[in-house]
N, C-alpha and C positions, 0 to 999 in steps of 0.2 A: 484123298478119295479117288477112286478109280472112276472110269467112264461112266459105269452104272450106278455109282452113287454110293456104293458100299465101300468102307474102309478098306486100305490096302494094308497087307501085312508086310512088315521089313523082313526082308532076306539078309541072313548072315550066316557064313560059313567059314569056321577056322580052318578047315583043310584048304578052301579055295583061297582064302588070304594068304596062307604059307606058301601055297603053290604059286599064285602070283608073285610074292615076293621072291621066290626062287628063280622064277622067270626073269625078272628084272635084274637080279643079281646077275644071272649068265649074260643078259644083253649088256649091262654096264662092264662086266668083264671083258666079252668079245669087244666091245668100243674101246677099252683101255688097251688091248693087245693091238687092235687094228690101227688106232692112233698113233701108238709107238712105232709100229712097222712101216705103216704108209703115210703117216702124218693126216693133218686133219682133210686136206683137199683130196687124197687118195682114197679115204674111208668115206664108203657110201653106206646108206641103210640097207641096201641088198645085201652087202658084203657082212655087216653086222648081224643080219639075221641069218646069213647062210653060217657063220661062226658059232652063233648062238644057238641053231638048230630051232629057230622059230620063222614064222613068216614076217613079211616085210610089214605088214599091218600090225603086227604085234610090236614090232620095233617101233613104228610111228606111233602108238599109242603110250609108248614109253617117254616119247618126248621128241622135240626137234632135235637135230645133230649138235647144236650148242649147248642144249641141256644135257645130253649124253656125253659130252665132252667135259663139261663141268662136274658130272657126276663121277666120270673116269677119274678126274684128277683128284676129287675129294675121296675116293675110294683108295686110289693109288696112293695118295698121300697121307691120310689120316686113318685109313682103316673103316671108314664110316661115310653114310652119305648123309648130308644134311637134307630132309626132305621139307620143301615149302609147302603151302597149301595147294598148289597146282604144280602137277609133274612137268607141265610144259613152261612153266614160268622161267624167265631168263635172267629177272631183276637181280642186282647184286646183293648179297647179303653179307653181313658183318662176319669176318673171322672167328672161328671158334674151333680150335683144335680138340682133337679128343684127348682124355686124360693119359692114355698111354699109347705111345706110337706104335704103328703097326712093324711086324718083323721083317718086312719086305720093304722094298723101295719101288717107286715109281718107275716105270719101263723106261721113260725118256729123261728121268731125272740126270743122267751124265750127260746128256747132249751138250754140245758146245759148238759154236762156229768153226773150231779147229778139228771138229770130229768127223767132218764131211769134205771130200774132195770138190764137191759141187759149189763149195763157198767161194765167192771171188776174194782174191787178197787185194787189200786196200781198193776196193771197188773198181779195180782192174782185171781183165782178163788176159 
């Protein structure tokens, strides 16, 4: 019921739903690229927004940075994002790989401690 007492009609738009899914996919792809390039600490919501060509507010509605990191890993690793009931949920979910693996690799899958000169050797500098 609305404030005036009359029933409200539900709004549903397949076009809007498709556009929202495409926007989220751009945000997650931008997040994956930036996490791979700059790491978690160097990636900001503003940088994700700039790369995805959306506003910071749109990125914030897609979820906190930790949820975007999880989504980026899922899409990069399995080609799909497992959506929970809440896009901002950060609770752990059981592992469920997609039936066919993606044809591309996670951008940071080849990282190792030896792949960067900034990593201290044996804990000494």
